[in-house]
N, C-alpha and C positions, 0 to 999 in steps of 0.2 A: 186414695191412700189406705193401705191396709192397717189393721189394728196393731200389727207388729211394728210397722213403721211409725205409727203414732206413739207407741210405747217407747221405742228407741229415741224418738225426738223428745219425749217428756223426760227421759233419763238424762239426755244431754243437757236439758235445761236445768235439771236438778244438780248435775255435776258442775255446771257453770256457776250456779248459785253458791255451792259449797266452796269452789275454788276462789270465788270472789271474796268470801268471808272466812277463808281458811284460818287466818290468825285467831279468829274468835273460836272456831271449832277446836283447834289444837289446844287452846287454853281451857276448854270445858271438860272437866274430868268426868261429869255424869254421862257423857256420850260413850266413854270407854266402858262404863258399867252396863251398857245395853248390848253387849256382845252375845251372840248366839252362834257357836261354832265359828265359821269363817265369815260371819256377817255382822254388821253393826247397824242399829237403828238410830237415825238422826232426825231430830225435830227441826223442821224448816218453817219459820214464820213468813208472813207477808207474801204468800202465794195466793192469788185470787182464785176462788172457787167458781168455775163457770156455771151459768144458769141461763135458761131461755127467757126471752122477753118478747112481749107483743111487738110486732113491727108496725110501722106507720100506715101500711096499706091494708085496708079492710076489703079484701077480695074474696072472702068466704073460704070455705074448705075446712079441713080438719082443724079442730080447736076453736070453732066459732063459739061465741057467747059474750057475756059482759066482760068488759075490760078496756083499759086505756093504753095507748102506746107507752112503753116504759114500765108497765106493771110486771112484777116478777111472776112468771108462770108457775114456779115451784111453790109459790105461796110464802107469806111472811110468817116465820115461826113465832113471832110475837103477837099475831092476830088472835083475837079471842080473849076471854077473861084471864087475868093473871094478877100477880101481886107485885108491888113495888113501883117506883117511878121509872119512866123510860129514860135511858141514858142519852147523852148527846154526842158520845164519842164512838167511832167505828170499832167493832171488835177485831181482834187479831186472829187470823186464821192460822192454825197450826197443822202442819202436815208431817207425819212421821214416815220417812222413807227408809228402805233397807238397801244398803250397799255392801258389796263384798269387800274384804280387806284388800284384795287386789285392785279394786276400783279406787279405793281410798289412796293406795300407794301411787296409782297412776295420777290422781289429782295432785298429790304431794309433789311428785316428780315434775309435773308441768308447772306448778306454781313456783317452785324453787329452781327450776331449770337444772335438775340433778342429772348428772351423766350416768349412763348405765354402767353397772359394775362389771369389771373384767375379772372373773375368778382367777385366782392364782392356783398353780399346781393342777394336777389331774387332767390337764389338757390332752396329754398323750394316752390317758387311760380311758377306754371306751367300754360302755355297757351295751349289750345287745338286747333289744326289746322286739316283741312281735307286734306288728301293726296290721290290722285287718284292712284289706284293700279292695276286695271284690267278691264275686261269686263264681262258682265252678260247678259243672254237672257231675263231678266226682269229688269224693272226699270222705272223711270219717264221719260216722253217725253223730258224734258229739258236736260237729260243726254244721249240722243241717240247719238251714235257714227256713223256718216254717212259712213266713209270709210269702217269700219269693217262690217257694215250692207250690204253695196254694195257688198263687196267681198263674203259674205256668200250667197247673192242672186245669184251672178255670178256662184259660185261653184255649187249651186243647179241647176241652169239652164243648165250648161254644163253636169252635171251628169245625168240629165233627158233627155238630147238630144234635148232640145228646144231652145238652143242658136243659133242665126243666125248671123254669122259674117258680112253679108251684111246689116243686119238691127239689130244692137246690142242694142236692147231696153231691159233693165232689170227692172222688177217691183218687188221690195221686198214684201214679205208677212210677216205675223206676226212672224213666227218662224225665219225669217232672221235677225230681228232687234237685235242689240247689244247695251248695255248701259254701260256707264262708272261706275265703282264701286269705292268706296273710303273707307278709314278707318281713324279713328281719331288718331292723333299722338300728344302726350304730349311732350312739349319742355320747358326747363327752360326759363323764360322770363327775359332778361337783358336789361337795358336801361342805356345810358351814355350821359353825356354832357361835353363838353370842354368849359371852360370860359377863354378866352384870355384877359389879361390886359396888357396895354402898357403905359409907360411914354412917353408923347408927348411934353414935355417941350423943350425949345430951344436947349438944348444940345443933343437931339436925332434927328440927321439929316437924310437925305434920305438914306444914306448908312446903318445906323443902322436899319431903318424901313425895308429896303430891306432884310436884314438878318433875321429879324423876320418874314417877309412874306414868305420867302423860307422855313424856319424851320417849321413854322406852317403848311405849305402844306404837308410836309412829316410826321409830327406828326399826322395830320388828316388822312392821307392815312393808317398809321399803326393802328390807333384806329378804323377806319371804317372796317378794316378787321375782327375785333373782336366784334364790335357792329354795327349791321345793323340799319340804321336810327339814326346815331349819331347826336346829336344836338350841335350847335356851337353858342356861344354868345361872344360879344366883348365889352370891356370897355376901354376907354381912360382916362388918367388923367394927370393933372399937379398939381395945388393946389386944384383942385376939380375933381370929376370923373363923367362920364356919359356913358350910354350905347349907342353904335352906330352900324351901319351895317358894313359889312366887308370892303366895298370900302372906307368908311370914316375912318375906323380903320387904314388903311395903308397910308392914304393921309393927315391926319390932322397934322398941325404944330401949336404949341402954344409957348408962351413965358412966362416968370415968374417963380415962385417957384414950388417946387414939394412936395406934401404931399402924400406919398405912402399909408398911412392909408385910404385916401378917396376912393381909388380903392378897398381895402380889405373890407371896410365897405359895399360898394355897391355890391360887389361879395357875401358877406354873406347874404345881404338882398335878392338877387336874388335866392340863394340856398334855403333859408328858405321859400320863397314865392312859388317857382316853382318846386323844386326838393327835395322831401322828401328823406332824407339821407338813409332810410332803403330800398328804392326802386331804387335809382339811383346810378350809378357809376360816381363819380364826379372828374373832372380833371381841377383844376385851373392852368394856366400858367401865370406868370408875367415876363415881359421883361422891363429892365430899364438900364440906364448907372450907377446906383448906387448912384446918388446924392439925398439925402433926405433933407428936409428943416431944420430939427432939430433932436437932439438926443431924445427929448421927443416924437416926432412922430415915430421914430424908435422903441422906447420902446412900444408904442401902437401897432405897427405892430407885434412885437414879442408876445405880449399878445394875439392878435387875432389869431395868428398862433397856439399858445399853446392851447387856450381854444376852438377854433371853427374848424379851418381847419384840424389840425392833427387828431382829433377824428372823423371827418365826411367825409373826402375826401379819395379817393384811394391814391393819392399822391398830394403834393403841389410842383410845379416846379417853380424855379426862375432862369431865364437866364439873366446874366449881359453882355450887349453888350458893347464892348470897344468903348470909345469915348474920344477924347483928351480934352473935356470940362468937363467930369465927374470925380468925385473923386474916385468912386468905393467903397466907404466906406460901403454901405449897404450889399454887399456880405460878407465883412469881419465880420460884425456884425452877419449875419446869420450863417456863418461858426463857429463862437465862441459859439453861443447860441444852435445850433442844430447839433453839431459834431457827436452825437450818435443817431440821430433821422432818421430812415429809411423812414418815411413818407414825409420828406422834402428833395427834390432833388435839388442840386445847380449845376450850370454850368456857366463857364466863356467862352464867345464867342468873341474871339479876332478879327476874320475876317471871310469872307465867307468860307475860306478853313477849318475853325473849326466847321462848321455847322454839319457835319457828326459826329464828336466827341461829340458834344453837344446832338445830337439826341440819341446817345448811352448812354450818361449820364442819360437822362430823361426816356428812354424806356427800358433800360437794366435790370431793376429789375422785369419786368413782373407784375407790380401791376395794 
């Protein structure tokens, strides 16, 4: 078995371990903090580290010497002088592995049996890209393939008997040169944006924001698997709304009342200004503890959802994060108004342990 096959087998084992304990990893915020570009470092406990041991047969050969069957060939790190009493419990082996965001999305999709997303719009609009497909004896200088040209010149030199191993100088001639060829490939062009909105009034504490942070990471991972170049925007609101960057989104704390419609109005303006609905796949997500300032503002929100968001977005997702200070009334109003509307997806997130269930609620319809 080759090293590459061994490595692939090891990664399959790692993915299986993460999939088995996915609920734990989804609820661990520190994992998200270990992002480097498109990769995440994940600590995996309880993976035995292999080592060599003496076998029972004393047949001589390499490695002869003192030792008994079962002795650790690598040596005991505790041998020799040291301080402190020896413990009687086995140590926990920690292994930090690096997986791509795409691999994590694949694990998430398998664990939750998520359907693949069917992008709306843009199916009739195609973009043309060049795909390099082979080599040719003619072509422009800029597409000359050095390695193939060199190999061709070497073959010619050996066949002609002019190759000198002691003085291996190869001079390609015109017929040796090889050039990369390409063909034009047409692909459907799909674009997508996720717009996150969050209530940052006083009743939304650090624990509630951490839940939103972790859930949005996994939502983004799944959507990026289907839309390369996914755009992400962030809106915070209390009694008024404003667009912020990602870091501010998760760290801002405000006090005072909550007017949810302020966020919905700003989101609508953002979509109308930057994301033509016939060209973009649009995913608004709103997170709140369900406290709105008044029934009048809730009725305005319902009207905006009916008139703008349902007709123009792939889905509109509302996640209500449990808070001991929030009434939770907004979720009840949405459930009553949109009981039979598939474009509105509602989820109640009672704790970090419920994040995985909420992700299934939001992404399980494949829209």
